[in-house]
DRENDRENLO-787334 format. One record per atom (N, C-alpha, C): residue in three letters; atom name; x, z, y. Coordinates in steps of 0.02 Angstrom, whole numbers, plus 50000, padded with zeros to 5 digits. Layout:
% DRENDRENLO-787334
ALA, CA, X, Z, Y
...
This chain:
% DRENDRENLO-787334
MET, N, 50043, 49998, 49943
MET, CA, 50001, 50002, 50001
MET, C, 50048, 49999, 50059
ASP, N, 50028, 49966, 50114
ASP, CA, 50064, 49960, 50175
ASP, C, 50062, 50033, 50207
ARG, N, 50117, 50051, 50227
ARG, CA, 50129, 50123, 50257
ARG, C, 50093, 50122, 50322
VAL, N, 50086, 50077, 50364
VAL, CA, 50057, 50079, 50426
VAL, C, 49984, 50085, 50417
ARG, N, 49957, 50050, 50375
ARG, CA, 49885, 50054, 50357
ARG, C, 49868, 50115, 50332
LEU, N, 49912, 50154, 50288
LEU, CA, 49896, 50218, 50269
LEU, C, 49897, 50268, 50321
ALA, N, 49948, 50257, 50369
ALA, CA, 49950, 50302, 50428
ALA, C, 49887, 50299, 50469
TYR, N, 49861, 50233, 50480
TYR, CA, 49799, 50227, 50522
TYR, C, 49736, 50258, 50485
ASP, N, 49740, 50252, 50413
ASP, CA, 49685, 50286, 50379
ASP, C, 49684, 50360, 50383
LEU, N, 49745, 50386, 50386
LEU, CA, 49752, 50456, 50392
LEU, C, 49728, 50486, 50456
VAL, N, 49745, 50446, 50511
VAL, CA, 49725, 50461, 50580
VAL, C, 49655, 50454, 50579
ARG, N, 49622, 50402, 50557
ARG, CA, 49545, 50394, 50556
ARG, C, 49510, 50449, 50519
ALA, N, 49544, 50472, 50467
ALA, CA, 49508, 50531, 50433
ALA, C, 49519, 50596, 50473
TYR, N, 49575, 50601, 50508
TYR, CA, 49582, 50657, 50555
TYR, C, 49529, 50659, 50611
VAL, N, 49516, 50603, 50642
VAL, CA, 49475, 50602, 50695
VAL, C, 49405, 50617, 50669
TYR, N, 49381, 50587, 50609
TYR, CA, 49324, 50608, 50580
TYR, C, 49316, 50678, 50565
ALA, N, 49370, 50710, 50543
ALA, CA, 49364, 50783, 50533
ALA, C, 49356, 50822, 50599
LEU, N, 49388, 50798, 50650
LEU, CA, 49376, 50827, 50710
LEU, C, 49307, 50822, 50744
VAL, N, 49278, 50768, 50733
VAL, CA, 49212, 50763, 50749
VAL, C, 49159, 50803, 50707
LEU, N, 49171, 50806, 50645
LEU, CA, 49133, 50851, 50605
LEU, C, 49145, 50925, 50623
ALA, N, 49203, 50950, 50638
ALA, CA, 49216, 51012, 50651
ALA, C, 49188, 51030, 50724
ALA, N, 49185, 50983, 50767
ALA, CA, 49149, 50993, 50831
ALA, C, 49077, 51003, 50826
LEU, N, 49054, 50956, 50785
LEU, CA, 48978, 50962, 50771
LEU, C, 48960, 51029, 50737
ALA, N, 48999, 51046, 50691
ALA, CA, 48987, 51113, 50659
ALA, C, 48994, 51173, 50709
THR, N, 49040, 51167, 50751
THR, CA, 49048, 51215, 50804
THR, C, 48991, 51220, 50847
VAL, N, 48965, 51163, 50872
VAL, CA, 48903, 51160, 50915
VAL, C, 48848, 51193, 50884
VAL, N, 48837, 51171, 50817
VAL, CA, 48782, 51205, 50779
VAL, C, 48789, 51277, 50775
TRP, N, 48848, 51301, 50760
TRP, CA, 48863, 51374, 50755
TRP, C, 48849, 51407, 50824
LEU, N, 48870, 51374, 50883
LEU, CA, 48853, 51403, 50944
LEU, C, 48782, 51412, 50963
LEU, N, 48749, 51358, 50934
LEU, CA, 48673, 51359, 50954
LEU, C, 48634, 51411, 50906
ALA, N, 48661, 51415, 50842
ALA, CA, 48628, 51464, 50790
ALA, C, 48683, 51503, 50758
PRO, N, 48712, 51555, 50786
PRO, CA, 48770, 51589, 50758
PRO, C, 48751, 51618, 50690
GLU, N, 48688, 51625, 50671
GLU, CA, 48676, 51658, 50603
GLU, C, 48689, 51609, 50542
VAL, N, 48705, 51547, 50563
VAL, CA, 48715, 51491, 50511
VAL, C, 48781, 51511, 50476
ALA, N, 48831, 51531, 50509
ALA, CA, 48905, 51540, 50486
ALA, C, 48934, 51595, 50516
ALA, N, 48973, 51628, 50480
ALA, CA, 49007, 51693, 50514
ALA, C, 49064, 51663, 50553
THR, N, 49090, 51705, 50603
THR, CA, 49141, 51684, 50645
THR, C, 49207, 51661, 50605
PRO, N, 49231, 51704, 50553
PRO, CA, 49289, 51682, 50518
PRO, C, 49282, 51618, 50488
GLN, N, 49224, 51598, 50466
GLN, CA, 49220, 51531, 50435
GLN, C, 49229, 51475, 50485
VAL, N, 49206, 51484, 50551
VAL, CA, 49216, 51433, 50598
VAL, C, 49291, 51428, 50613
ALA, N, 49315, 51484, 50621
ALA, CA, 49389, 51487, 50638
ALA, C, 49432, 51457, 50582
GLY, N, 49408, 51466, 50517
GLY, CA, 49442, 51435, 50460
GLY, C, 49434, 51357, 50459
LEU, N, 49380, 51339, 50485
LEU, CA, 49363, 51267, 50489
LEU, C, 49408, 51232, 50537
TRP, N, 49425, 51260, 50593
TRP, CA, 49468, 51233, 50642
TRP, C, 49539, 51244, 50616
PHE, N, 49556, 51292, 50582
PHE, CA, 49625, 51304, 50550
PHE, C, 49636, 51248, 50508
ALA, N, 49590, 51228, 50468
ALA, CA, 49600, 51179, 50415
ALA, C, 49604, 51108, 50453
VAL, N, 49567, 51097, 50503
VAL, CA, 49567, 51035, 50536
VAL, C, 49640, 51027, 50572
ALA, N, 49662, 51082, 50600
ALA, CA, 49728, 51079, 50634
ALA, C, 49787, 51071, 50583
GLY, N, 49776, 51102, 50519
GLY, CA, 49822, 51098, 50468
GLY, C, 49830, 51025, 50445
PHE, N, 49774, 50997, 50437
PHE, CA, 49768, 50925, 50418
PHE, C, 49800, 50876, 50469
GLY, N, 49795, 50897, 50530
GLY, CA, 49825, 50856, 50582
GLY, C, 49900, 50859, 50582
VAL, N, 49923, 50921, 50571
VAL, CA, 49997, 50930, 50562
VAL, C, 50022, 50885, 50503
LEU, N, 49992, 50889, 50446
LEU, CA, 50011, 50844, 50393
LEU, C, 50011, 50770, 50410
VAL, N, 49959, 50748, 50447
VAL, CA, 49960, 50676, 50474
VAL, C, 50021, 50669, 50516
LEU, N, 50034, 50710, 50559
LEU, CA, 50091, 50707, 50601
LEU, C, 50158, 50701, 50566
VAL, N, 50165, 50741, 50525
VAL, CA, 50226, 50748, 50487
VAL, C, 50234, 50682, 50443
THR, N, 50181, 50659, 50413
THR, CA, 50188, 50604, 50375
THR, C, 50204, 50542, 50416
PHE, N, 50175, 50537, 50471
PHE, CA, 50183, 50489, 50522
PHE, C, 50255, 50486, 50544
LEU, N, 50283, 50542, 50564
LEU, CA, 50352, 50552, 50589
LEU, C, 50404, 50533, 50531
LEU, N, 50389, 50558, 50473
LEU, CA, 50435, 50543, 50412
LEU, C, 50435, 50466, 50399
THR, N, 50378, 50436, 50408
THR, CA, 50378, 50362, 50398
THR, C, 50415, 50329, 50448
GLN, N, 50410, 50346, 50512
GLN, CA, 50447, 50312, 50570
GLN, C, 50523, 50330, 50556
TYR, N, 50540, 50391, 50540
TYR, CA, 50608, 50404, 50523
TYR, C, 50636, 50359, 50466
SER, N, 50602, 50358, 50413
SER, CA, 50624, 50317, 50356
SER, C, 50633, 50241, 50375
ARG, N, 50596, 50219, 50422
ARG, CA, 50599, 50148, 50439
ARG, C, 50664, 50138, 50476
ARG, N, 50688, 50183, 50507
ARG, CA, 50751, 50182, 50554
ARG, C, 50813, 50183, 50517
ILE, N, 50811, 50214, 50458
ILE, CA, 50864, 50230, 50419
ILE, C, 50891, 50163, 50379
């Protein structure tokens, strides 16, 4: 598989995860009894962790191209 296409797919998945996390947060703000605060914080932690993985993968790909 093409590495650039894979990077774009990972970034696209990250953007979708951000949108879903934002929607879940809005729902939680409107109806806090739906989810506990630690669950919402965990959701954002997971989304941020995935973003870091995408960034590291992208940087390693770019680094390996230059070597």
